[in-house]
N, C-alpha and C positions, 0 to 999 in steps of 0.2 A: 863466739870466740872470746878468749880472755885477752883483754888489752887494758890500756889506761884510759882514764876519763878524757884526757886531752886528745889521744888518738881517736877515740870514739867521736868526739866533737869534730875533728878534722874529716873523718869519713862521712859524717852526716852532711857537713858543709859541701864536700866534694860531690856527693850524690845529688845535692840540690842546686848545682851550678846553673842548670838550664831551666829550673822550675819558674813558672809564672802563672798567674791566675787572671781570668777574664770573665766578665759577665757578658754572655753571648746572647743576642736576640735569636729566638727560635726561627724567626723569618729568614735568618742568614744560614740556617743549617739544612743540609740535605745529605742523607745517608747514601753511600755508594755500595756498602754491604755492612755486615756486622763489624768488620775490622777497619773500616775507613769511612770518613765523613768529610764533606765539603763545608767549610765555614767561610762565608764571604768570598766564595770562589776559590779558596785555597784548600788543597787536600791535606788532611791530617790522619795519621794512623790512630786507631782506637786501641789502647792497651787492654789486656784481659780484664783488669780491675774496672775499667770504665765500661767495657762491654756489659758486664753484669749490672752495673749501675744504670746504664741506659735502658736495658731490658726491664729493670725494676721500675724506673721512673715512667716508662711508657706502657707498663703493665702487659708485657708480652713475654712468655716463658723463654728464658735464655736457652734451656735445653732444646726447645722447639726450633729456635733460630739457628742453633748449631747444625741441625739436621737439614736445614733448607739450602737450596742453591743460593749463590750470591745474588742473583736477580730477585729471588723471592725474599731474601733477607732485606734487601733494600726496599722492596715493595711494602713489606709488613712494617718496617721501622718508619718509613716516611708516611704511611697511612696513619699510624698512631701518633706520630709527631704532629701531623696536621690537626688531629683532634686535641692534642695537648695545648695547642695555641689558644683554644677556647678557655683554658684554665690558667695559663700564665704566659708572660711575654718573653722571659729569659730563663736560661740556666746559668749557674755558676760553674765554670769549667776550670779544672786544674791541668796544666800542661807541663810536659817535659820536652822543651824544644817544640817540635811540630807534632808531638804525640800527646793525645788526650789521655791523661792518667786517671781522671775522676770527673764526675758530673754530679752536681747537687742543686737543690732549690735555693732560693734566696734566704731560707732560714738557717743555712749552714754558717757556722762561725769557725774561722780559721784557728786551729791550734797546731802549729807547725813543730816538727821535731827540733828544729834549731832553737825555737823559743823555749821549749822545754829544757833543753840543755843549758841555755842561758840562765834559766831560773835555778837549775841545779847548781850551777857555778856560783850564782849570787848567794845561794843558801849556804855554801861553804865546801862543796866538793872540790878537792884539790886536783891539779892536772895529773899527778902521778897516782891517783886513787885507782885501785884495781876495779874494773867493771867487766861484766859478762854481757857481751853485746850480741843481739840478734837483729840484723838489719837487712832488709831487702826493699823492693819497690813498693811493698804493701804494708810493711810492719816495722816498727822500731821497739825493741825491748831492751832497756838498760837496767841490769841487775847488779846491785852493789853489796857484796858481803862485808860484814863488819867483824873482822877477826878479833877485835878487842872484846867482843861479847860472845866469843866461841864457848860452846858447852859440849858436854860428853853424853852420849847415849850408849852405855856399855863400853865397847871398844871403839865405837864410832865417835868422830868429832864433827860437829855441825856449827856452821857460822850463820847467824841470822843476818838479815839485811832488808833492803827494800827493792822492789821491782817497779820501774816506771815504764809504762807501755802506751803506745799511741799508734794510730794509723791515720795517715793523711788522705787515704782513699776509701775510708768507710768500712774497712775490714773489722775493726773493733773500736770501742770508745777509749778515750784517754783514761788511764787508771793508775792509781798508786796502791800497791799491795805489799804484803810481807813476802820475803824471800828467804829460803833456807838452803844452804849450800853444804852438801855432804862431801867432806874432803877426801875420803877414802876412794871414792869412785867418781868424783866431780859431778855428781848429780845435782840438779837444781829443782826446787819445788816452789811454786807460787801459791801462797796460802792467804786466805781471807783472815782479817782481824775484824773486831767489832766496828772499826772505823774505816775499813777498806773502802775506797771511793772510786766510782766510775762516773765519768762525765761525758755525756753525749755532746757532739759538736753542734749544739744549738744555743750555747751561751759561753761566756768567757769566765764563768764562775770558777772553773778549774784552775785558771791562772791566778785569779784573785785569792783563792784559798790554798795555793800551792804549799807555802811554808807550813801552814797550820796542819794540813792533811799529812804532810810528810812527817812532821814531828809526832803526830798521833799514831801513825802506823809504826814508826820506830819504837815508840813507847809500848804499844800493845802487842807487839810481835811475840811477847811471852805467852800469849794464849796458844799460838801455834807450837811453841816449844813444849808446853804442857801436854798438848795432844800428841806430839811426836813421842814423848816419853810413854804416854799411855798406849800408843800403838804398838810398842815393842812388847807389851805385856798381854795384849789381846790376841788370843790364838784363833786361827782359821782352820776349820776341819778339812775343807776342800779348797785350796787356793785356786785351782784351775776353774772350778765352778764359780767361785767368787769373782774372779776376773772376767769370766764370760758374762756374768750378770752385770758387772760394771760396764763392760763393753757395750751391752745393749742399752743400759741406762743412759750412757753418755754418747750413744750413737757413733761408736768408732767404726771406721771402715775396716774391711777385711785386712788390708795392708797394715793399718795401725794395730789391729788386734794381734796379728801374727808377730809384729815387732815387740809388743808387750810380752807375749809368751816367750819369745827368745830371750828377752831381758830377764825374765823371772828364772829361766833355766840357767843363766849365768850365775845367779846368786839366789837359789831357791830357799824358801823358808815358809813356815806355817803361822806367821803373825801378820797383823794388819800392816806393820812396818814393811814387811817383805813384799806385800801386795802393792803398797804405795811406791816402794822403791822400784818395782817393775815398770811402772808408768814413767817415773822420772828418769830411770836408766834408758828406757826406750827412746826418750826425747833426745838422746845423744846420737841416735842413728842418722848418719848423714844422707841416707837414701830418702829420708823424709824431707818435706819442704819446711821452710822456716815456720809457716803457719801451723803445720802438723806438729812440729816439735814443741812449739809454744803451747799448743792446745793440750798436749800430754802433760806438760809441767803443771798446767792449771788443773787438769783432771786429778793429778796427784794431790793437789791442794784441796779439791772438792771432796775427795775421798777422806782426806785427813779431817775435814770439818765434820764428818759423820762419826768420828771416834769420840766417845764420851769418857 
């Protein structure tokens, strides 16, 4: 959604109203099934994001657990939880009220969405700054176009900017990357620069280097601008086959691939820019989840990086 930086901050604050973290002894945990757990005698719902993480931490396939009966889910999870006690004493758990939203080991370092927005505010983003926000329980992406640096590609107008992304539940690493916003159809593209940075949640280096990284990404977004210009001149003999090849390379689902095809049919063309635009336009489809839409914007940027 298009909003202001201040509104985005308020939405993030409101979403986090009941968030809290605890280091929980494994001895106090007992699974009731994949979707619920008893902690110190109190029942907690396990949200889907945490279900995947529990399955991963206990090394039991999530897809297998989903097919099991509730009783078998509990049996499997508690069996592997008992074995896990030989490796560690605690898990670091993130809660939304009585719901478990994520689970990590003690290596995890907290990089919260609220802290990121505080860093952006301290850097100089104003309350009325336009931002493009993607926010759900798993993901936050704050994309800020800079209209003062707008440039033209033929009849198109593009605004460069930055994209700051984070997941508090392990969906993706914290990252700062270049963003390009196509005004004619409000497509967004997340592109790598030479200094694009991703920070796993195992140190606080991301916050220590926040201002420096942000400044470098803003400065070097011109590399994406040059590639976008080149993409308008590079012809593609068979756009459909090219997109099918990219769909396989980036492991798109059938649903995502069909959305890309429909997007290309809205604005067909035989250049790499047209192919890239199909992926970024597809990211506007509200039938896709926030994670799927974000992934298509990034794939558009990955294809752009292939343009020489």
